[in-house]
N, C-alpha and C positions, 0 to 999 in steps of 0.2 A: 301315470302323473312327472311330469317333467320340473325340476326344479333345478333354478339357478340359471348356468351357462350351455344351452344344448346347440343342436344343428339347425333350431330355427330361429337362435337368436345371432349368435359368432359376432360379440361387438368389436369394433377397431378400436387399437390404441398403437401408439408407438414405444419400442423396448431398446436395449442394449443386452448384452451379454458380456460381464466382466470388462467393459471399458469400450466395447467395439462401435461400429457406427451403430447410430441408430437407423431404424426400419420402421416399415409399418407389419404389423401382425393382427391377427384373430385370435378373440380367446373363444379357446373349448373345453369346459370344465377349468381342473386345474394346470390346464397348459399353454401354449400357445402356437398359433402355426405361424412361419415365419411367413409371408404372402411374395415378400420381394425375391426369395432363395426359389419359392414351389412355383411360382407363374414368372416368373422371368422379366416381370412388366417392370419399366424403371421409376414410372411416378409411387411406385412402393419402397423405392431402394430411396427415402428420402428422411429427412430426421421430422416429419412431419404429414397430416393427413391432406395438406392443403391442394397438391399437385395432383390427387386421385379426386377429390370431392369435386375439385374444376370441373372434371369431366363429364359431369353429369347423371342425369337418373340410367340412362340406356348401362353406363360404363359400370355402375353401382350396382344394377343389377345383374350385369354377366358377371363380375366379380364375385360377387355374391354365391352365386350358383357355382363357378367355378373352386372357389376355397370349400363348399358345401361338397363338392364330387371328392375335392381332393381327401378331408377326412374322412368321408366316408369311405373312403380307397384306401385307408389306411397309411396316411400321409406320415411323414415324423412331425412332432412336436418338440418343444425346449417345456421343460417343468415351471411351472410361472414362480416358484421358487428361488428360481436362476436368472433370473430377468429383471433388468430396471427399468423401471415403468417410466415416462415423462410426460410432459406437455404434450394432450394429441395432435393439435393443431395451432396453428400459430393466429391468434385474435388478430382480425383487422379492426374493427370496432364494436364495441359490446355495449348494447340497451335494457336497460333493465325493466318491465313493466310492472302495474299496481292493479294485476286483474283479479285478485280475490276479494270477492263483497265481504267475505267475514272477516278477514283480516282488514280492508280498509275501517269499517265498522268500526270491528275492536279500536284499532289506533285513533281512528275519529272522535271514540268516546274517552278512550286514556287523555286524550290530547287536548283535545275541546270538549269538555264536559257541558259548558253551557249554551253549545252550538249544534246544528244535525253534522251526524257522524260523517257523512256524505258528502263531500262539495257538489254543487249543483250540475257539473261537466261529467261529474264521475259515470255515470250510467248514457252516457251518452259518445264515449271514445277512451279507448284502452289509454291510459294515463300512463307516462314513462319517463325516464330520465336517461342523459347519455352518460356511459362512464366510462372507465378508464382502462382501457384496451391492456395497458402496459403492466398493471397490476392483478390480471388473472394468471391464477397459479395453480398447479397441480395440487390434488390430493396428498394431504402428507408435508406439506410447506409448513413450516411453523409461522403463526400468524401474531408478529408485535405488538402488544397495544399499543395504537397510535395516541400522538400528541397534537393537543390542538386548544382553540379557545373554545371557552365551557359559560353559560350564563349563571353570575352571579350574582347575589343583592346589590352590592355595589358596583357592577358592571363586569364586563368578562373578566375571567381569570385565564391561565395558560399553563396548562400543564395535560397527562397523561387523560385519556377518558377515564371516567368513573362508571360510565353506562356501555361496556362494550354489549354487544347483542349478536346472535345469529338470524338469518332468515333463511330459512330449507324452502329453496325454488328450484325450477325444472326448468334447463338453459338448450334452446334448440340451434343448431350448428348449421349456417347457410353454407351448401357446396355450389352449387350453379350461380353466377354473379345475375344481376338486372340491369338494365342502363340504365343511365339519367333520365329521368324525364319520362322514363315508364313505368306508372304502378305496378307493383305486383299482386292480380286478383285473389279475392279469396280461393278461390278455385284452382289457385295453381301452386297454392303451398307446398305440396309435395315434388313440385318440377324444381325447386328450390332450397329446400331442406333437407339435408343429408340426415341428422339423426340427431340425437335428443342427449343431455349429461346432468347428471345431478350437481347441484349449485348450491353453494352458501355466498349469500350477501351479507358478510362481516359489516355490522355496523356500530357506529359509535353515534349513541342517541343523544349524549348531551353536547357534541359537536355539532350533529345536526340538528337540533333544537335552535342551536344558536344562528348559522349559520341559512337556512333552508327560507327564511323569508326576508325577501319576497323573490326569491328564485327556488330550484328546487335542489335535492340534494348534490352535495360537493367535496370538500375535505372529508365527511361522515361517513363518508361510501369508499371511496377511491382507493383507499390502501391497502386492500388485498379483498380479491374473489376467487373463493377456493373452487375447481371443479372436478369431477370424476378421470382418472384416466382412460376410461374406456368410453367412446361415444356407443350407443345404441343406434344402428341404422331406422330409418322409419320405417320400411321395408317389415321390420321385426315386430311392429306393434299393432300388424292386423288384428289381432283378438282385443286390442285395448280401446279401443276408440267407442266411446260414449255418447249419449245425449247428456247434452247441458241443461242446467237448471233454464226455465225462462227468463230469458232478456225481455223487461218492462221499465221503461218503453223500448218498442220497437228502435231498434239501433236504424242510419241510413243507408241505403241499399248497397254503400261500395262495401258497408261493412258483413254483407251476407245475410240478413235476419233470419233466422230458421232454416239455416241452411249449414250452418257450420258445428262441429262436433269438437269433443273433448278427449282426456284420455283417462283410463282407471287407472293410475298410477299411484302408490300407497309409498308414503310417506314415514319412515323412523327416525324420531330424534335421540339420540342417546347422547347423554353429560355424563363424564366420568364412569362408562359401564353401566349407567342405569339410563334404560328409556322412558324419558319423559312424554313424549307428546306423537302422536301418530296420523300426520295432517294427510287428505285425502285429495287427491288433483282434482277428481271428477267434478267437484263440485265448484270448480274455479267459475267466474261469471263471462272474461273474457277468453275466447278459444284460442289455441297458437295462430290458426288461419287469419285469424282477425287482427290478432297482433300485428302479423306481417303485413297484414293491409293497410292498416292504418301508418306502420312505421314508414311504408314507400309511397303513401297516397297524396305526397305532396310533389311529386316526381324524383323523391331521394331514391339512390341508386341500393342494392346488397351487393357486397364482395364476399367472396369466396373467405371462409373465414369468420366470417361475421357471427356474432355469438346475442341474441338474444334472449330475453327470461323473464320467465313468468310472474317475477314478484313473490311475495312468499305467500306460501301456501296454506290456509287454515280453512278448518272445517267448522259446521255448525256446535260442536259439542267442545267442553271446555280442554279435556285433554286431544283435541286437533290443532292446538295453534302451533304454529311455524316460526313464532318469535318467542324470545324471553320476556319481550315489554307486554306481550297479548299473556301470556301462559303464568307472569308473576307478575301483574298489573302494575310493571314500571318500579316494581321495589327490592329487587334482583337481579343483579347480572354478574357476566364472566368475572371469576378473580384469574389470575396468573395462575399458571400451569393447568388450568382446566382444560378436559381435551373432549371435542364435539364432532360426534361421527353421525353423517346422515347417511341413511339406507336407501334403497329404491328400488320396488318391483313391482311386476306389470302379469296382466294374465297372458301365458302361451297359447300357442294353438291348439295344443291339446286337451286343456282344460288345467294343467300345472300351472305356475308361476315362472317368469325369469326372470334373474338378477340383474338390472341396470349401472350396477355398480354401487360403489359410496365413496363418500368425500370425509373425508377427515383434517382435522387442523386442532394444535394446541397452541394455547395464550402463554406468548413469551411477554416478559416485563418491560413496559417501556427502556426504550436507549437517549442518551441524551440526546437533548434537541436543542435548537438555539433558543436564544433569551435575549 
């Protein structure tokens, strides 16, 4: 039974040693294989994964096999404790979806108690919004409490958010780009998506509630999005694919009704050292392939380094909710000094589990703002 990081996993990251140049490596257990030095490939001697990811699935396959052969042959590795980890790829665009029916229903019930929890379009298309790529940060980066307009009984007020929240999500990293005007079909997911990351879409709920009508999330979401240091390649998730709950009504043909699958990935949400929730991604309504197909269905292209996220992962049980808005029914949110850790795992090929890495963030007080 395997656990953690084994030869069937080999996630990619960007590291440096003692302030040296950044380059690409793969993790094996508690060590890192310097792929740039071991293979001599120039695209791996760069400070991000982008040049490598742009080369496409055949190069990804060859490099993965080469890395495995090197490790099986006893290649020298660097202890993880001796390296500094960095943002693994340059984020081109960032899109966040709203793909969990359980999350959307919970939020609708809390925020619109006198209306149907799901809006009429929700089961016909994967709802999403464009986020801010420049504030995607690596795990461990402090999260400064954002400031903004908040609703009040006599109109809006300005100040630090009082309702800072988390959203436990899964992110999908685009490697091979597509062309403008050529939608990516749901069947071509593996031809474009390189791998997955853990993702926390930090949210200022009071700012979000005031600004999002009539448009979507804006400043309540754009201040910070944390991702894991390690990108687990899609090729490492063969044992994790699973059937999703039935979709009713049947979606339109371009969304591949009955032909798309999800991932059996478990998430653990820890607050200040205590596990408070365990959301399962296998219960999501819209699949990763459907999200990509819808994202490009109008002819929009994807670029190397694009990141699209699942939206909050929530399951059917009270202890499977991926946001504190749901977990605590909007009665409690994050305090300054609180630390949130999201951990991810998936089935491995030998029946054990592989670790997809974690996403950490500690809340810092708001800084001086314009008045």
